N, C-alpha and C positions, 0 to 999 in steps of 0.2 A: 683441340688445336686453337680455337678462337681465343681462349684465355691466355695460352702461351704466347700468342702473337702480340699481346698487349705489352709485353716486356721488351724494351729496346735492347738489342744485343750489346754486350759489353764492348765489342770491337768497334761498334758504330759510335756510341756515346756513353762512356762509362758513368758519367754523372747522371745522365738520364736513366740509365739502367738501374742505378742505385735507388733512385726515387720510385721507379716503376716497381721494383721488387718489394719495397716497403708498402706501397699502396696495394699491390696485388695480394700480398701476404696478410693484409689487414693488420699490420703492426701499428701504424699511426696514420694520422691525416692532418692536413693543414687546419689551423684554427682561425676563427675570425679575428683573434688578437694577433697582430703582426709580430712575427718572430717566435711565436709559441706554437706548440703542437698538441694535438689530442692523441694520447696513447690508447689505442683500441684494445679490447679484451685479449686478443691473441698476443699482442706485444706486451701488454701489462702482465700476462701470465709468465712470459719469459722473464720479466723483471722480478716477479714474485719468486720464481725458482732461483734466480740469481741471489735475491735477498736471503732466501732460506739457507742456501749453501754458505754464503758469506757470513751470515749471522751466526751460524753454528761454529764457523771457524773463529770468529771474533770472540765468542763466548769461551771457546776452548783455550784461548790465549789470555783469559782473565778479564775481558772487557765487558762492561755493563751498558745497556741502552738507557738513554735519558732523552729529554726533549727540551730545547731552549727556544726563546721567542723568535718569531719571524722578523720582528721589528727591533732595530738597534739604534740607540741614540747616536746622532751624527757625531757628537763629541767623542764617543768611544772609538770610532774609526780614526779619529785624528790623533789619538794618543801614541800610535806607533807610526813614525814619519814615513818609513819605507812602505808600510802596509797601505796607508791612505793614498800615497802616490800611485801604488800599483793598481788600486781599485777605483780611484777618483772618477775615471771616465766611464765606468761600467755600472755605477749604482743608480737605483731608482729611489726616489724620495717620496715620503708622505709628508705633506706640508699642512693639510687641513683635515678636519674631522667630519665635515658634513657638506651636503649639497643643499640647494634651496630651489624651489619652483620659481620659474620666471614668468609664467603665464603665456609664454610663446609656444609655438608648435614645433614638432620634429626634434632634431638633435639639440636645439636651443631651449628645450623645455626645462632643463635643469642647468644650474651653474654652481660653481664653487661659492660657498658662503664666505665672504671675506672676514666675517666676524669669528670664524672657526679656526683661524690660523693657530698652529701649535707653537708653543714657546720655543721648542727645539724640534727641528725636522727629524723624522725617523728614517733611517736607511732600511730598505727592504733587503733582507739577508743576502749578501753576495758570498759569504762564508762566515763562520761563527767564532773565530778566534777571540774577537774582542768581547762579545757578550759572555762567552764561556769562561774566559779568564777573569772577568769581573766577578763571576760566581766562585771560581776557584779561590780567589782571594778571601772569600768569606768562609769557605769550607776547610781550607788547609791552614792548620795552626802549628802542627808538630811533625817531626820526621815520622811519627807513627801513622800519619794520614797519607803517607806516600808508599808506593806509587798510587796515583789516582788515574784510573783507566776508564774512559768513557767513550761512547759512540752514540751518534744519533742518525736516524733515517729521516730525511726531510727534503724539501724543495729549496732551490736556490734561484735567485734572479740576478743575472748579469746582462746589462743592456748590450745587445748585439745588433750591428747594422747588417751583417751578412749571415744568414742562417741556413742550416741544412738539417733535415729531420734527424734527430738523435745526435748527430755529430756536433752541432753548435746551435743552440736555441736560447732565447732570452730567459726562459724558465726551464730548469731540468731537475731531475731527481738524483739524489746521491746518498751515500753515507759519508759522514765525516767523523773520524776518530780524533780525540783530544786527550792528551795525557800529561801528567806532571810527575817529575822524578827528582830525586835528591842530588843526582850527579849527572854530569855531561855524558859519562860513559853509559849510564843506564838509558839516557834519552837516545843516544846513538844506537844502542842495541835495539831499542824499541822501534826506531825508524827503519832499521834494517830488517827486523823481524816482520813488520807489516808489509814491507816490500816483498818478502818471501811468501807471505800469506796470499797476496794478490797474484803472484806468479803461479802458485799452485792452483789457485782457482781458475786463472785464465788458461793455463795449459791443460789441467785435468778436466775442467768442466766445459770451458768454451772451445777446447781443442785449438787454441790460438797460441802459437809459440811467440815468446817475447824475449827481448834482451833487456837486461837491467843495468843500471849504473847511475852516476851522479850527473846532475845538470850543471852547466856552466853558470857562472855568476849572473850573466845576462839573461839566462833562462830560468833561474830559480824563483821560487815562490816569494812574493813581496813580504819581507820581514823575516825570512828564514835564514838560518845559519848555513844549512845545506839542504838541497832538495834531491831526492832520488826518484827515478821514474822507470816505468816499463814502456817499451816501445815495440810495436808489432808492425810488420810489413803487410800492407793490403795488396789486393790483386792488381791494382793500377800502379804498384811499386812506390806508393807514397807511404810514409810512416804515420802511425796513429799512436799518440800518447795515450796509453790505456789506464794510467793511474799514477799517482804521485804519493810520496811519503816524505815528510819534512822534519828535520831536526831544527826546531825553532830557537835553540839556544836559550838565552835568558831575556831576549828582546821583549817579549810580551809580559813576562813575569815582572820585569822592571817597570814597564809602562803601566801595569795594573797592580803593582805592589803585591805580587803573589810570593809571600815569604813563609818560611817554616823555621821553627826552633829546632836546632840540632840537638843530638844527644848530649853534647857538651854544654848546651845552654845558649849558644850564639844564634844569630839570625842569618839565614841564607836565602837567596832567591832560588826558586825551583827552576828546573830545566824542562821545557815543553816540547811535545811533538804534535803534529797533526798529519792526517793522511786520509785519502778518499778516492773512491771510484764512482762513476756516474752511469746514467742511462746511455752514455756514449758507447758503453760496451756492447749494447744491442746493435749499434751501427757497425762496430768492429766485427761482430759476428756475421752480419750481412756481407760486409766487404771481404771477409776472410774466406767464407765458404760458399756464397751464392753462385748460381750459374745462370745461363740464359733462360732457364725455365722458372727461375724464382729463387726463393730462400732454400738453403740447406741448413737445417738446425741440428747441431750435435745432440745425440740422444739424451745426454745428461740434462739439457736445458729445453728439450722439446716439450711444449705443452701437450701435444699428442705424439707419443713415441711410435705407435703402431696404428694404422687405419686398416680395417677389414672391409674389403669390397666384395660383396656377394654378386654372382653373375648367374642369371637365369633367363629362360625364354618363355616357359610356360608356367602356369599357376602351380602345377605339380612340382616342377623344378624349384620354383620359388620357395615353397614350403620346406622341401628337403634341404636346400642350400642354406636357408636362413636358420634352420635348426642346428646345423653344423656350425654356422658362423656364430651363433649365440653361445654355443658350448665353448668354442675357441676363445671368444671374448671373455667369458667367465673365468676360464683357466688363466688367461693373461692378467686379468684384474686381481685374482687371488695371489698372483706372484708379484703384485705391486707395480705392474706395468701400466703406464698411462695409454689407454687404448680407446678407440672409437669405432663402432660398427656403423658404416654408412649404408643403410638399407633403403635410402630414398628411391622409390619406384619411378619417380618422374625423370630421373637423370640416368643417362646411359653410363656404363662403366668408364668409357673414355673421358667423359666430362668430369667424373669424380677423380680420375687419375690426375688430370691437369689441375684441378682445384687443390688437391692435397699436396701435389708437387710444389705448386706456387707457395703454399704455406710451410713447406719445409719438413713435412713429416718424414722421419728417417727411414721407416720401413712400411711397406704395404703388403698385406696378405690378400691374395685373390683366391676366391673359392667358387668354383663352378661345379656342375653336375659330375663331370669326370673326376674332379678332385675329390668330391664326396665319395664316389665309388672306389677310389684308390686310397681313401682314408688319409688324404694329404691336403696341403695348401700350397700355393705358389708364392714364394717370397720375392718381392721386388724392392731392391735397395734404392733409396732416393738418389744416391750418387752413381748408380749403375750396377747392374748385375741381378739376374733372376735365377732361382733354384727352387726345386720342390722340397717340402719338409713334411714329415709325418705329423698327423694330428696328435698321436700319442707322444707325450713329452714335449708338446709345442712350446710351453712356457720356458722350459730349459733351453730349447733351441733358439727361441727369440732373444732371450737374455744374452746368449753367446753372440748372436749376430749383432745386437746393439753394441756390445763391447767392441766387436771388430770394427763396426762403423765409426765409433768414437775414436779408436786408435788410428784408423785409416785417415780420417779427416785431419787429425793432428800431424801425422806423418806427411801427408800431401802438402799441408801448409808450410811445414818446416822445410821440405825439399824445395818448394817454390821460393821461399825466402833465400835459401842458400844459392839457388840458381840465379837469383837477381841480387847477388852481393859480390863486390870485388874487394880484394885485399891488396895492400901495398900500393895503392893508387898514387901515381904521380899527378902533378897539376894538370897536365894535358889529358891523361886518362880520366881524371875526375871530371873535367869540363865536358869531355865527350860523353861520359856516362850519364851525366845529368841532363845533357841535351837530348839524349835518346829516350824520350818519353818519361823522364823523371828518374830513370835508372833503377834505383833500389837503395840498398845500404852500401855506402862506399866507405871502406876502411882505409883512411889515409892519415898521415901524420898531421898533428895540429899543435901549435906552440902555446895555445891558451890565450893569445893576445885578443882583446876585444876588437882591435883594428882589423886583424885578419878575419875574425869571425864576421864582422860587419861587411867587409868587402866580398867575402864568399857568398853571404846571404844576398847581397845586392846583385851579384853577377849570375848566380845560379838558382836562387830561391831556396837553397839548401841550408840547413842549420845543423849544428852539433846536436844530435838527438840525446846522447848521453856520453859521458866519459865512462866507457864500458867496464863492468866488473871483470875480474880476472878470467873467468871461464869463457867470456865472449871475445877476449882480445886475440889478435892474430898470433900464431906460433912465433913469428918473428915481428916483434913490436917495432913500429917505425921509429927511427932515431931522430928524424928531422921533420919539420913542418913542410907539407907538400906545397904550401903557398909562399912562405918566406924563407925557408931553409933553416930556421932556428930550431933548437932542440924541441922535440915533440913530447906532449904529455897525454895525448888522446888520439882517437882514430876513427870515429864512426859518424857519418853524415847521411842525411837524406832530405828530400823534399817531404813536407808533412801536411796533414790536415790541420 
């Protein structure tokens, strides 16, 4: 109970609850470097499992991994006007190459050597379009070189004043895909394809339902022709942008002179896309599934899918129970299940339960003397529910239970999203909805005007999350803007992280 009490209840302070869950689950911790975090092994393992699944999906769609420099010449960023304007306030710069000793004590023992100034400052990578397309210009000569499909796993630095673990930090981890195509239609298909890949991952692996669609011009990526996004609703009814995919048009191709010779012998600029998801998804996982006892991790991404807790009172019972526990563990491992046997004698079973609940382990198997005698184990699901299961065929049983848990988490999150969504909202309903604790997803007409968009954001803190794809639109699409009465082009709003 002591460990569970360290987590602030969601109803009391949702923001504090989120931080408590991350700390108690040992996902991450605060860094001595302001705005940065340390991802602890349990959290990094979740990221590794995310990477493995996504990397397989990216390779299956024809993409190859590469790596590009962390440092980008400042002049590169300036070549695309909209891009530099979008990132100018977020970049970190390297201006010198060395320090020198001062002979002083403490923090003043070293100082920047003024003689080591760089001729041109280097930007610490906020995103890699500019450095990558400079290389594409070298590699692409002919239509035979297209499409060029690349991805990199790396870190990113964007200077942040207000940070939150996983959701918004100065440095974060991500993958960024970059592609070049012969036609606009191919680039558009690529941008949409990657949006679908992200959706499949987030719904099938994270058990996090999302809506997809296009961003408004005021919300699109700096330098993009069109930006598509995935939006999920968190338990506090705020939206989380869970990934983006951009059709960059020919903006960067023209800025970096990325041209190819056509089959007819002429020269054309390529069409580019970029797309990415980040360690923010770990924050989304916490916010979607966690409860007042800590993290609930979907089985697909759980570092430990099953924990076995043996229970005994005497030495004789210990030997008998542990023998069965080891046999069960071995059977589960042979089936490819990520399992841990917690046989620590110094901790009581209750303390173990709380520890593994806080870390989000989806399924616990309890084995005591009576269970051994009955040739069974007791299964306890992290999200609730206990039932006995026979030792014989335990791996098959556990695999089925894990599938049920995965599906149940997704269904619960989807039902919660729909319960906190309103459709056909009038202006008055929309205002009331957003005042009531942030509301959720509000589907109401929008004319597309930047003026209306800015006024709504100013009055409610809500933004157009996406202009939703067809399957997410209301059966009766709004005809007029709920704000000004002009013809409507879209309909989904929410307050967001």
